[in-house]
C-alpha positions as CSV (number, residue, x, y, z in Angstrom):
1,M,4.8,30.1,-34.3
2,P,4.7,26.4,-33.4
3,R,7.8,24.9,-31.9
4,A,9.8,22.2,-33.6
5,T,8.9,19.7,-30.9
6,E,5.2,19.9,-31.4
7,P,5.1,17.3,-34.3
8,R,7.1,14.9,-32.1
9,R,4.7,15.5,-29.3
10,L,1.7,14.8,-31.5
11,R,3.3,11.6,-32.9
12,A,4.1,10.5,-29.3
13,L,0.5,11.2,-28.2
14,A,-0.9,9.3,-31.2
15,A,1.5,6.4,-30.6
16,G,0.4,6.3,-26.9
17,A,-3.2,6.4,-27.7
18,A,-2.7,3.5,-30.3
19,A,-0.9,1.5,-27.6
20,V,-3.7,2.0,-25.1
21,L,-6.4,1.0,-27.7
22,A,-4.3,-2.1,-28.7
23,L,-4.0,-3.2,-25.1
24,T,-7.7,-2.7,-24.5
25,A,-8.6,-4.7,-27.5
26,C,-6.4,-7.6,-26.4
27,G,-8.5,-8.1,-23.3
28,G,-6.9,-9.5,-20.2
29,T,-7.5,-11.2,-17.0
30,D,-9.4,-9.8,-14.0
31,T,-6.9,-8.8,-11.4
32,E,-9.4,-7.7,-8.8
33,T,-9.5,-11.1,-7.1
34,T,-7.2,-14.1,-6.9
35,S,-8.9,-17.5,-7.1
36,T,-7.9,-20.9,-5.8
37,D,-8.0,-24.0,-8.0
38,D,-11.6,-24.7,-6.9
39,G,-12.8,-21.2,-8.0
40,D,-13.1,-19.7,-4.5
41,T,-11.5,-16.3,-3.8
42,A,-8.2,-16.7,-2.1
43,Q,-8.3,-15.6,1.6
44,G,-7.1,-12.0,2.1
45,T,-7.5,-10.8,-1.5
46,T,-10.9,-9.0,-0.9
47,P,-12.3,-7.0,1.9
48,E,-14.9,-9.7,2.5
49,T,-12.1,-12.3,3.2
50,P,-9.5,-10.5,5.3
51,L,-6.5,-12.3,6.8
52,D,-6.0,-12.3,10.5
53,L,-3.7,-9.7,12.0
54,G,-0.3,-11.5,12.3
55,S,-0.7,-13.5,9.0
56,S,2.2,-13.4,6.5
57,V,1.9,-12.7,2.8
58,E,4.4,-12.5,-0.1
59,A,4.7,-9.3,-2.1
60,L,7.5,-8.1,-4.4
61,G,10.1,-10.4,-2.9
62,W,9.1,-9.8,0.7
63,T,7.4,-12.1,3.2
64,V,5.5,-9.5,5.2
65,T,3.6,-9.7,8.5
66,I,1.3,-7.0,9.8
67,T,2.3,-6.9,13.5
68,G,0.1,-4.3,14.9
69,V,-2.7,-1.8,14.3
70,D,-3.7,1.2,16.5
71,L,-6.7,2.9,14.9
72,D,-6.4,5.9,17.3
73,A,-2.6,6.6,17.5
74,T,-3.1,10.3,17.2
75,D,-1.3,11.2,20.4
76,E,1.6,8.8,19.8
77,I,2.1,10.0,16.2
78,M,1.9,13.7,17.2
79,E,4.4,13.1,20.0
80,A,6.9,11.2,17.7
81,T,6.7,13.9,15.1
82,G,7.3,16.7,17.5
83,M,7.1,20.4,16.6
84,L,6.3,19.7,13.0
85,A,3.2,17.6,13.8
86,T,-0.1,18.6,12.3
87,E,-3.4,17.8,13.9
88,P,-5.8,15.5,12.0
89,D,-8.8,17.2,10.3
90,P,-12.0,17.6,12.4
91,G,-13.8,14.3,12.6
92,H,-10.6,12.4,11.8
93,Q,-7.8,10.6,13.7
94,Y,-4.5,9.1,12.9
95,A,-4.2,5.3,12.6
96,M,-0.8,3.5,12.7
97,V,0.1,0.1,11.2
98,T,3.3,-1.7,12.1
99,Y,4.7,-4.4,9.9
100,E,7.9,-6.5,9.4
101,G,9.3,-8.4,6.5
102,T,12.0,-10.8,5.4
103,Y,13.5,-10.1,2.0
104,D,13.5,-13.2,-0.2
105,G,14.1,-11.5,-3.6
106,D,17.2,-10.8,-5.5
107,D,17.1,-7.0,-6.3
108,P,20.1,-5.4,-4.7
109,E,18.2,-2.0,-4.7
110,N,15.1,-3.2,-2.8
111,S,13.6,-1.0,-0.2
112,F,11.2,-2.1,2.5
113,R,10.0,1.5,2.8
114,T,9.2,1.9,-0.9
115,D,8.6,-1.6,-2.2
116,L,5.3,-1.9,-0.2
117,V,2.3,0.3,0.2
118,V,0.4,0.0,3.4
119,T,-3.0,1.7,3.7
120,V,-6.1,1.7,5.9
121,W,-9.2,0.7,4.0
122,I,-12.7,1.8,5.1
123,D,-15.8,1.2,3.0
124,G,-14.0,1.2,-0.3
125,V,-11.7,4.1,0.3
126,F,-7.9,3.7,0.9
127,Y,-6.3,6.1,3.4
128,D,-2.6,6.5,3.3
129,D,-1.8,10.1,4.2
130,C,-1.0,11.6,7.5
131,G,0.7,14.8,6.3
132,A,4.1,15.7,7.6
133,N,3.6,13.4,10.6
134,V,5.9,10.4,11.0
135,P,4.9,7.4,13.0
136,P,7.3,5.9,15.5
137,G,9.2,3.1,14.0
138,Y,9.1,4.4,10.4
139,N,11.9,2.8,8.4
140,T,14.1,5.2,6.5
141,G,16.8,2.6,5.7
142,G,17.9,1.3,2.4
143,A,18.4,-2.1,0.8
144,V,18.1,-5.3,2.8
145,E,20.2,-8.3,1.9
146,Q,18.5,-11.5,0.9
147,G,17.3,-13.2,4.0
148,G,17.5,-10.0,6.0
149,T,14.7,-8.5,7.9
150,A,13.2,-5.0,8.3
151,S,10.3,-3.4,10.2
152,S,8.4,-0.2,9.7
153,A,5.3,1.7,10.5
154,A,2.7,3.6,8.4
155,C,0.1,6.1,9.3
156,A,-3.1,7.4,7.8
157,Q,-5.7,10.0,8.7
158,I,-9.0,8.2,8.9
159,P,-12.6,9.3,9.7
160,T,-13.3,8.7,13.3
161,D,-16.8,7.3,12.6
162,G,-15.4,4.6,10.3
163,A,-12.6,3.2,12.4
164,D,-14.8,0.2,13.5
165,R,-15.0,-0.9,9.9
166,A,-11.3,-0.5,9.1
167,L,-9.1,-3.1,7.4
168,V,-5.3,-2.9,6.6
169,H,-4.4,-3.2,2.9
170,L,-0.9,-4.1,1.8
171,V,0.2,-4.2,-1.9
172,D,3.5,-3.9,-3.7
173,W,4.1,-0.5,-5.3
174,Q,3.5,-2.2,-8.8
175,P,0.0,-3.6,-8.1
176,I,-0.5,-4.7,-11.7
177,S,-0.2,-8.4,-11.1
178,Q,-2.0,-8.7,-7.8
179,P,-4.9,-7.1,-5.9
180,G,-3.0,-6.8,-2.6
181,F,-4.0,-8.3,0.7
182,Y,-6.5,-7.2,3.4
183,F,-6.0,-7.8,7.1
184,T,-8.3,-7.4,10.1
185,T,-7.3,-4.7,12.6
186,A,-7.7,-6.7,15.8
């Protein structure tokens, strides 16, 4: 016997499908690249035009600088994690990215750790997982006052044979409005 909630679920599903179709029909702008006034792609918004390590960008109220990249930080990450550390898969290694930021926004519930997503990009694939491992310098803190600074580290398991082609990618956790930023690793 059907439950009383099934008609509501069907109506909700139909309404959701109608909303998706309506948004699709409206068209929209291409958010894959950001262009300058003269039509050129803005520096750092594609893998072909990465920013130099140490460059600063603005994302979700933060001015962020990638301060360091170690593409083979396996030993350092394993040591920092301690007895809970897990080895990378065969043919892989752990990379670590350090970054810092100044909060320029006005959200009292901001979080440097969760407002930004830092990944390692290799040949079109974003790597952002290093299991239960925690890189040294990982920020577990909460909100930062306007004008305050924070720093953190991110790690990713990457294929060893692709490390020489790696870029760092930074995007806010709501990447709808921007494609993010790519940085060189050296």
